[in-house]
DSSP file (Angstrom, degrees, kcal/mol; ACC not computed):
  #  RESIDUE AA STRUCTURE BP1 BP2  ACC     N-H-->O    O-->H-N    N-H-->O    O-->H-N    TCO  KAPPA ALPHA  PHI   PSI    X-CA   Y-CA   Z-CA
    1    1 A M              0   0    0      0, 0.0   124,-2.6     0, 0.0     2,-0.4   0.000 360.0 360.0 360.0 156.6  102.9  146.8  110.9
    2    2 A T  E     -A  124   0A   0    122,-0.2     2,-0.4     2,-0.0   122,-0.2  -0.988 360.0-165.2-127.6 127.8  105.5  144.2  111.7
    3    3 A A  E     -A  123   0A   0    120,-2.5   120,-3.2    -2,-0.4     2,-0.3  -0.895  15.1-179.0-106.7 140.3  104.9  140.7  112.9
    4    4 A R  E     +A  122   0A   0     -2,-0.4    33,-2.4   118,-0.2    34,-0.2  -0.969  16.6 111.9-138.4 153.3  107.8  138.7  114.4
    5    5 A G  E     -A  121   0A   0    116,-1.4   116,-2.7    -2,-0.3    31,-0.2  -0.908  54.5 -75.6 165.2 174.1  108.3  135.2  115.8
    6    6 A P  E     -A  120   0A   0      0, 0.0    29,-2.2     0, 0.0     2,-0.3  -0.447  38.3-171.8 -86.3 164.0  110.0  131.9  115.4
    7    7 A F  E     -AB 119  34A   0    112,-1.8   112,-0.6    27,-0.2     2,-0.4  -0.988  17.3-137.9-151.0 155.2  109.0  129.1  113.0
    8    8 A E  E     - B   0  33A   0     25,-1.9    25,-2.1    -2,-0.3     2,-0.4  -0.885  20.1-162.1-108.7 145.8  109.9  125.5  112.3
    9    9 A V  E     - B   0  32A   0     -2,-0.4     2,-0.5    23,-0.2    23,-0.2  -0.988   8.8-164.1-130.6 139.4  110.3  124.2  108.8
   10   10 A K  E     - B   0  31A   0     21,-2.8    21,-1.8    -2,-0.4     2,-0.5  -0.986   8.4-166.3-122.0 120.2  110.3  120.7  107.4
   11   11 A L  E     - B   0  30A   0     -2,-0.5    19,-0.2    19,-0.2    -2,-0.0  -0.912   1.9-169.1-106.7 131.5  111.7  120.1  103.9
   12   12 A S  E     - B   0  29A   0     17,-2.5    17,-2.5    -2,-0.5    -2,-0.0  -0.968  23.6-123.9-123.3 115.6  111.0  116.8  102.2
   13   13 A P  E     - B   0  28A   0      0, 0.0    15,-0.3     0, 0.0    13,-0.0  -0.275  30.4-168.8 -57.3 139.9  112.9  115.9   99.0
   14   14 A Q  E     - B   0  27A   0     13,-2.8    13,-0.6     0, 0.0     2,-0.1  -0.914  27.2 -97.9-127.4 153.4  110.6  115.1   96.0
   15   15 A P        -     0   0    0      0, 0.0     2,-0.1     0, 0.0    11,-0.1  -0.453  37.1-120.7 -70.8 144.8  111.3  113.6   92.6
   16   16 A L        -     0   0    0      2,-0.2    11,-0.0    -2,-0.1     4,-0.0  -0.464  17.1-123.8 -75.8 157.4  111.7  116.0   89.7
   17   17 A S  S    S+     0   0    0     -2,-0.1     2,-0.3     2,-0.0    -1,-0.1   0.367  92.8  27.8 -84.6   6.7  109.4  115.5   86.8
   18   18 A Y  S    S-     0   0    0      0, 0.0     2,-0.7     0, 0.0    -2,-0.2  -0.945  99.8 -79.3-155.0 169.7  112.4  115.1   84.5
   19   19 A D        -     0   0    0     -2,-0.3    -2,-0.0     1,-0.2     0, 0.0  -0.704  34.3-165.1 -80.0 114.6  116.0  114.0   84.5
   20   20 A A        -     0   0    0     -2,-0.7     4,-0.3     5,-0.1    -1,-0.2   0.598  28.8-134.7 -79.0 -11.2  118.0  116.9   85.9
   21   21 A G  S    S+     0   0    0      1,-0.2     3,-0.1     2,-0.1    -2,-0.0   0.979  80.4  12.3  60.2  68.4  121.3  115.4   84.7
   22   22 A G  S    S-     0   0    0      1,-0.1    -1,-0.2     3,-0.1    -3,-0.0   0.392 105.8 -95.3 119.8  -3.1  123.8  115.7   87.5
   23   23 A G  S    S+     0   0    0      1,-0.1    -1,-0.1     2,-0.0    -2,-0.1   0.617  84.6 123.7  78.5  12.1  121.8  116.6   90.6
   24   24 A M        +     0   0    0     -4,-0.3    26,-1.9    -3,-0.1     2,-0.3   0.659  66.8  65.2 -79.3 -13.6  122.3  120.3   90.6
   25   25 A L  E     + C   0  49A   0     24,-0.2     2,-0.3    -5,-0.0    24,-0.2  -0.809  65.3 179.9-108.2 149.8  118.5  120.8   90.6
   26   26 A G  E     - C   0  48A   0     22,-2.5    22,-2.7    -2,-0.3     2,-0.4  -0.974  18.1-155.3-146.0 160.8  116.1  119.8   93.4
   27   27 A R  E     +BC  14  47A   0    -13,-0.6   -13,-2.8    -2,-0.3     2,-0.3  -0.999  19.3 175.9-136.1 135.9  112.4  119.9   94.3
   28   28 A M  E     -BC  13  46A   0     18,-2.5    18,-2.8    -2,-0.4     2,-0.3  -0.987  26.8-135.6-140.0 148.2  111.1  119.8   97.9
   29   29 A S  E     -BC  12  45A   0    -17,-2.5   -17,-2.5    -2,-0.3     2,-0.4  -0.789  30.1-155.1 -92.4 149.8  107.8  120.0   99.7
   30   30 A L  E     -BC  11  44A   0     14,-2.3    14,-2.1    -2,-0.3     2,-0.4  -0.972  16.4-174.9-131.1 145.6  107.8  122.3  102.7
   31   31 A E  E     -BC  10  43A   0    -21,-1.8   -21,-2.8    -2,-0.4     2,-0.3  -0.999  11.0-172.2-134.8 134.7  105.8  122.5  105.8
   32   32 A K  E     -BC   9  42A   0     10,-2.0    10,-1.8    -2,-0.4     2,-0.5  -0.930  18.1-156.0-128.3 152.2  106.1  125.3  108.4
   33   33 A Q  E     -BC   8  41A   0    -25,-2.1   -25,-1.9    -2,-0.3     2,-0.3  -0.973  21.2-157.7-124.0 112.9  104.7  126.0  111.9
   34   34 A F  E     -BC   7  40A   0      6,-2.9     6,-1.5    -2,-0.5     2,-0.3  -0.703  12.0-179.4 -94.5 143.1  104.6  129.8  112.7
   35   35 A H    >   +     0   0    0    -29,-2.2     3,-0.6    -2,-0.3     2,-0.4  -0.858  45.2  35.6-131.3 167.1  104.6  131.1  116.2
   36   36 A G  T 3  S-     0   0    0     -2,-0.3   -31,-0.2     1,-0.2    -2,-0.0  -0.743 122.8  -2.6  94.5-136.9  104.5  134.6  117.7
   37   37 A D  T 3  S+     0   0    0    -33,-2.4    32,-1.0    -2,-0.4     2,-0.6   0.765 137.1  50.3 -67.4 -25.2  102.6  137.4  116.0
   38   38 A L  E <  S- D   0  68A   0     -3,-0.6     2,-0.6   -34,-0.2    30,-0.2  -0.968  74.0-173.8-111.9 114.9  101.6  135.0  113.2
   39   39 A E  E     + D   0  67A   0     28,-2.3    28,-2.7    -2,-0.6     2,-0.3  -0.944  39.9  71.5-110.3 118.4  100.2  131.7  114.5
   40   40 A G  E     -CD  34  66A   0     -6,-1.5    -6,-2.9    -2,-0.6     2,-0.3  -0.995  65.8 -89.2 170.4-167.8   99.6  129.1  111.9
   41   41 A T  E     -CD  33  65A   0     24,-2.4    24,-3.1    -2,-0.3     2,-0.3  -0.861  24.8-162.9-130.6 163.4  100.9  126.6  109.4
   42   42 A S  E     -CD  32  64A   0    -10,-1.8   -10,-2.0    -2,-0.3     2,-0.3  -0.988   4.7-164.8-146.1 157.4  101.9  126.5  105.8
   43   43 A S  E     +CD  31  63A   0     20,-1.5    20,-2.8    -2,-0.3     2,-0.3  -0.986  26.6 135.3-137.2 146.3  102.5  124.0  103.0
   44   44 A G  E     -CD  30  62A   0    -14,-2.1   -14,-2.3    -2,-0.3     2,-0.3  -0.951  42.3 -99.9-169.1-171.7  104.3  124.6   99.7
   45   45 A E  E     -CD  29  61A   0     16,-1.9    16,-1.9    -2,-0.3     2,-0.4  -0.970  24.6-164.5-131.5 143.6  106.7  123.5   97.0
   46   46 A M  E     -CD  28  60A   0    -18,-2.8   -18,-2.5    -2,-0.3     2,-0.4  -0.989   6.9-163.9-131.6 139.1  110.3  124.6   96.3
   47   47 A L  E     +CD  27  59A   0     12,-2.6    12,-2.2    -2,-0.4     2,-0.3  -0.975  22.2 179.7-115.9 136.7  112.5  124.3   93.3
   48   48 A S  E     -CD  26  58A   0    -22,-2.7   -22,-2.5    -2,-0.4     2,-0.3  -0.922  19.3-165.8-138.2 160.8  116.2  124.8   93.8
   49   49 A A  E     -CD  25  57A   0      8,-2.4     8,-2.4    -2,-0.3     2,-0.3  -0.990  11.3-176.3-142.4 146.0  119.6  124.8   92.0
   50   50 A G  E     - D   0  56A   0    -26,-1.9     2,-0.3    -2,-0.3     6,-0.3  -0.981   9.0-154.0-143.5 155.7  123.1  124.8   93.4
   51   51 A T    >   -     0   0    0      4,-2.6     3,-1.5    -2,-0.3     4,-0.1  -0.851  32.0-114.7-125.8 163.1  126.7  125.0   92.1
   52   52 A A  T 3  S+     0   0    0     -2,-0.3    -1,-0.1     1,-0.3   -28,-0.0   0.702 111.5  68.0 -67.0 -19.9  130.0  123.8   93.3
   53   53 A A  T 3  S-     0   0    0      2,-0.1    -1,-0.3     1,-0.0     3,-0.1   0.411 121.5-101.6 -81.8   2.7  131.1  127.5   93.7
   54   54 A G  S <  S+     0   0    0     -3,-1.5    32,-1.2     1,-0.3     2,-0.3   0.647  84.8 122.5  86.0  14.9  128.7  128.0   96.5
   55   55 A S        +     0   0    0     30,-0.2    -4,-2.6    29,-0.2    -1,-0.3  -0.697  26.7 127.8-104.8 162.1  126.1  129.8   94.4
   56   56 A G  E     -DE  50  83A   0     27,-2.2    27,-2.9    -2,-0.3     2,-0.3  -0.984  31.4-141.6 176.8-171.9  122.5  128.8   93.9
   57   57 A G  E     -DE  49  82A   0     -8,-2.4    -8,-2.4    -2,-0.3     2,-0.3  -0.983   4.7-161.1-167.0 162.2  118.9  129.8   94.0
   58   58 A Y  E     -DE  48  81A   0     23,-2.0    23,-2.7    -2,-0.3     2,-0.3  -0.993   4.7-162.4-149.4 154.0  115.4  128.8   94.8
   59   59 A V  E     +DE  47  80A   0    -12,-2.2   -12,-2.6    -2,-0.3     2,-0.3  -0.968  21.1 171.2-127.6 147.6  111.8  129.7   94.1
   60   60 A A  E     -DE  46  79A   0     19,-1.4    19,-3.0    -2,-0.3     2,-0.4  -0.994  24.2-154.9-154.8 155.6  108.9  128.6   96.2
   61   61 A I  E     +DE  45  78A   0    -16,-1.9   -16,-1.9    -2,-0.3     2,-0.4  -0.999  19.9 177.5-129.8 132.0  105.1  129.1   96.8
   62   62 A E  E     -DE  44  77A   0     15,-2.2    15,-2.9    -2,-0.4     2,-0.6  -0.999  22.7-141.8-137.7 142.7  103.5  128.4  100.2
   63   63 A R  E     -DE  43  76A   0    -20,-2.8   -20,-1.5    -2,-0.4     2,-0.4  -0.906  19.9-155.0-103.3 121.4  100.0  128.8  101.4
   64   64 A V  E     -DE  42  75A   0     11,-3.3    11,-1.8    -2,-0.6     2,-0.5  -0.814   9.6-171.7-100.1 133.4   99.7  130.1  105.0
   65   65 A T  E     +DE  41  74A   0    -24,-3.1   -24,-2.4    -2,-0.4     2,-0.3  -0.992  41.5  74.8-122.1 122.9   96.7  129.3  107.2
   66   66 A G  E    S-DE  40  73A   0      7,-2.5     7,-2.1    -2,-0.5     2,-0.4  -0.969  74.2 -55.1 174.1-158.1   96.5  131.1  110.5
   67   67 A T  E     -DE  39  72A   0    -28,-2.7   -28,-2.3    -2,-0.3     2,-0.4  -0.978  35.6-179.7-124.1 128.5   95.9  134.2  112.6
   68   68 A L  E >  S-DE  38  71A   0      3,-2.8     3,-1.9    -2,-0.4   -30,-0.2  -0.996  76.6 -11.9-129.4 123.8   97.7  137.5  112.1
   69   69 A A  T 3  S-     0   0    0    -32,-1.0    -1,-0.1    -2,-0.4     3,-0.1   0.862 130.3 -54.7  54.1  37.8   96.9  140.5  114.4
   70   70 A G  T 3  S+     0   0    0    -33,-0.3     2,-0.4     1,-0.2    -1,-0.3   0.553 116.0 116.3  76.1   7.7   93.9  138.6  115.7
   71   71 A R  E <   -E   68   0A   0     -3,-1.9    -3,-2.8    31,-0.0     2,-0.3  -0.933  53.1-147.6-114.7 132.6   92.5  138.1  112.2
   72   72 A S  E     +E   67   0A   0     -2,-0.4    30,-2.1    -5,-0.2    31,-0.4  -0.686  41.9  86.4-102.1 149.9   92.1  134.6  110.7
   73   73 A G  E     -E   66   0A   0     -7,-2.1    -7,-2.5    -2,-0.3     2,-0.3  -0.987  61.9 -80.1 162.1-160.3   92.4  133.5  107.1
   74   74 A T  E     +E   65   0A   0     26,-0.3    26,-2.4    -2,-0.3     2,-0.3  -0.901  32.9 172.7-131.4 161.1   94.9  132.3  104.5
   75   75 A F  E     -E   64   0A   0    -11,-1.8   -11,-3.3    -2,-0.3     2,-0.4  -0.963  26.9-118.3-160.4 164.7   97.4  133.9  102.1
   76   76 A V  E     -E   63   0A   0     19,-0.3    19,-2.7    -2,-0.3     2,-0.4  -0.913  17.4-155.7-114.7 134.4  100.1  132.9   99.7
   77   77 A L  E     -EF  62  94A   0    -15,-2.9   -15,-2.2    -2,-0.4     2,-0.5  -0.901   4.6-155.2-107.0 137.2  103.8  133.7   99.9
   78   78 A Q  E     -EF  61  93A   0     15,-2.9    15,-2.2    -2,-0.4     2,-0.3  -0.957  11.9-160.3-111.8 126.0  106.1  133.8   96.9
   79   79 A H  E     +EF  60  92A   0    -19,-3.0   -19,-1.4    -2,-0.5     2,-0.3  -0.829  16.5 172.5-106.8 143.1  109.8  133.2   97.4
   80   80 A S  E     +EF  59  91A   0     11,-2.1    11,-2.1    -2,-0.3     2,-0.3  -0.894  15.1 169.1-145.8 119.0  112.7  134.1   95.1
   81   81 A A  E     -EF  58  90A   0    -23,-2.7   -23,-2.0    -2,-0.3     2,-0.4  -0.970  14.8-171.5-136.4 147.2  116.3  133.7   96.5
   82   82 A T  E     -EF  57  89A   0      7,-2.7     7,-2.2    -2,-0.3     2,-0.5  -0.995   9.4-159.8-135.6 141.5  119.8  133.8   95.1
   83   83 A M  E     -EF  56  88A   0    -27,-2.9   -27,-2.2    -2,-0.4     2,-0.9  -0.974   8.5-166.9-119.5 113.6  123.1  132.9   96.6
   84   84 A N  E >  S- F   0  87A   0      3,-2.6     3,-1.3    -2,-0.5   -29,-0.2  -0.822  74.6 -41.6-105.4  95.1  126.0  134.5   94.8
   85   85 A R  T 3  S-     0   0    0     -2,-0.9   -30,-0.2     1,-0.3    -1,-0.2   0.899 126.5 -36.7  50.0  47.1  129.2  132.7   96.1
   86   86 A G  T 3  S+     0   0    0    -32,-1.2    -1,-0.3     1,-0.2   -31,-0.1   0.318 113.9 114.2  94.6  -7.7  127.9  132.9   99.6
   87   87 A V  E <   -F   84   0A   0     -3,-1.3    -3,-2.6     2,-0.0    -1,-0.2  -0.867  57.0-146.6-100.1 114.1  126.2  136.2   99.5
   88   88 A P  E     -F   83   0A   0      0, 0.0     2,-0.3     0, 0.0    -5,-0.2  -0.463  19.5-176.0 -85.9 151.7  122.4  135.8   99.9
   89   89 A S  E     -F   82   0A   0     -7,-2.2    -7,-2.7    -2,-0.2     2,-0.4  -0.970  13.9-179.6-139.2 126.5  119.5  137.8   98.3
   90   90 A L  E     -F   81   0A   0     -2,-0.3     2,-0.4    -9,-0.2    -9,-0.2  -0.990  14.6-178.7-136.5 135.1  116.0  136.9   99.4
   91   91 A S  E     +F   80   0A   0    -11,-2.1   -11,-2.1    -2,-0.4     2,-0.4  -0.985   5.8 172.6-132.1 122.2  112.5  138.2   98.4
   92   92 A I  E     +FG  79 110A   0     18,-0.5    18,-2.5    -2,-0.4     2,-0.3  -0.972  14.2 170.5-129.5 116.3  109.4  136.8  100.0
   93   93 A T  E     -FG  78 109A   0    -15,-2.2   -15,-2.9    -2,-0.4     2,-0.4  -0.902  38.7-106.6-127.8 153.9  106.1  138.7   99.2
   94   94 A V  E     -F   77   0A   0     14,-2.4    14,-0.3    -2,-0.3   -17,-0.2  -0.643  41.8-116.7 -73.4 128.3  102.4  138.2   99.6
   95   95 A V    >   -     0   0    0    -19,-2.7     3,-1.8    -2,-0.4   -19,-0.3  -0.539  42.6-101.1 -65.5 125.7  100.8  137.2   96.3
   96   96 A P  T 3  S+     0   0    0      0, 0.0    -1,-0.1     0, 0.0    11,-0.1  -0.180 100.7   5.5 -53.8 137.9   98.4  140.1   95.5
   97   97 A D  T 3  S+     0   0    0      9,-0.3    10,-0.1     1,-0.1    -2,-0.1   0.641  94.2 117.3  65.1  18.2   94.7  139.3   96.3
   98   98 A S    <   +     0   0    0     -3,-1.8     2,-0.1     8,-0.3   -24,-0.1   0.608  42.3 107.5 -90.1 -11.3   95.6  135.9   97.8
   99   99 A G        -     0   0    0      7,-0.3     6,-0.3    -4,-0.2     2,-0.3  -0.417  49.1-172.2 -69.2 140.2   94.3  136.8  101.3
  100  100 A T    >   +     0   0    0    -26,-2.4     3,-2.2     4,-0.2   -26,-0.3  -0.815  47.2   3.3-126.2 168.4   91.1  135.2  102.4
  101  101 A G  G >  S-     0   0    0      1,-0.3     3,-1.4    -2,-0.3   -28,-0.2  -0.306 134.5 -11.5  59.7-136.6   88.7  135.5  105.3
  102  102 A E  G 3  S+     0   0    0    -30,-2.1    -1,-0.3     1,-0.3   -29,-0.2   0.514 136.0  64.1 -74.7  -4.1   89.7  138.3  107.7
  103  103 A L  G X  S+     0   0    0     -3,-2.2     3,-1.9   -31,-0.4    -1,-0.3   0.253  70.1 133.4-101.5  10.9   93.1  138.5  105.9
  104  104 A A  T <  S+     0   0    0     -3,-1.4    -4,-0.2     1,-0.3   -29,-0.0  -0.400  71.7  25.1 -59.7 135.7   91.5  139.6  102.6
  105  105 A G  T 3  S+     0   0    0     -6,-0.3    -1,-0.3     1,-0.3    21,-0.1   0.434  85.9 155.6  87.4   0.5   93.5  142.6  101.2
  106  106 A L    <   +     0   0    0     -3,-1.9    -9,-0.3    21,-0.1    -7,-0.3  -0.359  14.8 176.2 -60.9 135.1   96.7  141.6  103.0
  107  107 A T  E     + H   0 126A   0     19,-2.0    19,-2.2   -11,-0.1     2,-0.3  -0.945  18.5 102.3-132.0 157.7   99.9  142.9  101.4
  108  108 A G  E     - H   0 125A   0     -2,-0.3   -14,-2.4   -14,-0.3     2,-0.3  -0.928  50.8-102.7 158.3-179.8  103.5  142.6  102.6
  109  109 A A  E     -GH  93 124A   0     15,-2.4    15,-2.3    -2,-0.3     2,-0.4  -0.993  23.7-149.0-139.6 143.2  107.0  141.1  102.6
  110  110 A M  E     -GH  92 123A   0    -18,-2.5   -18,-0.5    -2,-0.3     2,-0.4  -0.884   2.9-159.1-115.9 144.0  108.6  138.7  104.9
  111  111 A N  E     - H   0 122A   0     11,-2.6    11,-2.1    -2,-0.4     2,-0.5  -0.962  11.6-144.4-118.2 140.7  112.3  138.3  105.8
  112  112 A I  E     - H   0 121A   0     -2,-0.4     2,-0.4     9,-0.2     9,-0.2  -0.893  11.1-164.6-106.1 133.3  113.7  135.1  107.2
  113  113 A V  E     - H   0 120A   0      7,-2.8     7,-2.2    -2,-0.5     2,-0.5  -0.968   2.1-168.2-116.8 130.3  116.4  135.2  109.9
  114  114 A I  E     + H   0 119A   0     -2,-0.4     2,-0.4     5,-0.2     5,-0.2  -0.965  15.7 164.2-121.0 114.5  118.5  132.1  110.7
  115  115 A E  E >  S- H   0 118A   0      3,-2.2     3,-2.1    -2,-0.5    -2,-0.0  -0.997  70.0  -9.4-132.1 129.6  120.7  132.3  113.9
  116  116 A D  T 3  S-     0   0    0     -2,-0.4    -1,-0.1     1,-0.3     3,-0.1   0.843 128.4 -57.3  53.7  36.7  122.3  129.4  115.6
  117  117 A G  T 3  S+     0   0    0      1,-0.2     2,-0.4    -3,-0.0    -1,-0.3   0.477 113.2 117.9  77.2   2.4  120.3  127.0  113.4
  118  118 A K  E <   - H   0 115A   0     -3,-2.1    -3,-2.2  -110,-0.0     2,-0.3  -0.847  55.5-139.4-106.8 141.1  116.9  128.5  114.5
  119  119 A H  E     +AH   7 114A   0   -112,-0.6  -112,-1.8    -2,-0.4     2,-0.3  -0.753  25.3 165.1 -99.5 141.7  114.5  130.2  112.1
  120  120 A S  E     -AH   6 113A   0     -7,-2.2    -7,-2.8    -2,-0.3     2,-0.3  -0.946  19.9-140.1-143.5 167.8  112.5  133.3  112.7
  121  121 A Y  E     -AH   5 112A   0   -116,-2.7  -116,-1.4    -2,-0.3     2,-0.4  -0.914   9.9-160.0-129.0 154.2  110.6  135.8  110.6
  122  122 A A  E     -AH   4 111A   0    -11,-2.1   -11,-2.6    -2,-0.3     2,-0.6  -0.970  20.1-168.6-129.0 117.0  110.0  139.5  110.4
  123  123 A F  E     -AH   3 110A   0   -120,-3.2  -120,-2.5    -2,-0.4     2,-0.6  -0.912   8.7-163.8-117.5 105.8  106.8  140.2  108.4
  124  124 A E  E     +AH   2 109A   0    -15,-2.3   -15,-2.4    -2,-0.6     2,-0.3  -0.798  32.7 154.5 -86.6 121.3  106.1  143.8  107.3
  125  125 A Y  E     - H   0 108A   0   -124,-2.6     2,-0.4    -2,-0.6   -17,-0.2  -0.936  36.4-147.7-146.9 164.1  102.5  144.0  106.3
  126  126 A T  E     - H   0 107A   0    -19,-2.2   -19,-2.0    -2,-0.3    -2,-0.0  -0.989  10.0-167.2-132.8 146.8   99.3  146.0  105.9
  127  127 A L              0   0    0     -2,-0.4   -21,-0.1   -21,-0.2   -22,-0.1  -0.982 360.0 360.0-128.7 142.2   95.7  145.1  106.3
  128  128 A P              0   0    0      0, 0.0   -23,-0.1     0, 0.0   -25,-0.1   0.515 360.0 360.0 -68.9 360.0   92.7  147.2  105.2
């Protein structure tokens, strides 16, 4: 099945737990509001790195609370992204066995689309 819809994201810079030496590393808290086929909110943490050549990467974990296909619960998404001189690669997957409530057993992968500064998602998933 595929869920689609827009979302808003708020990123808030956080201090690193160590001296990153030059500012190429960053840490952020994130909050999202999902609409459409997935209605809910999420909170999480992101670590990122960037270079002057336009390359970089980030990893993140976020816990989603909401309703998907009329079923309520929570689940965790794991992000891993790389930008190689402007060419992006992104993987966002449901952490196995992280679904709770009516979303227990959820598996899947999410893609983020950014057009004209607006965010949306396409979430390919299965539920038992």
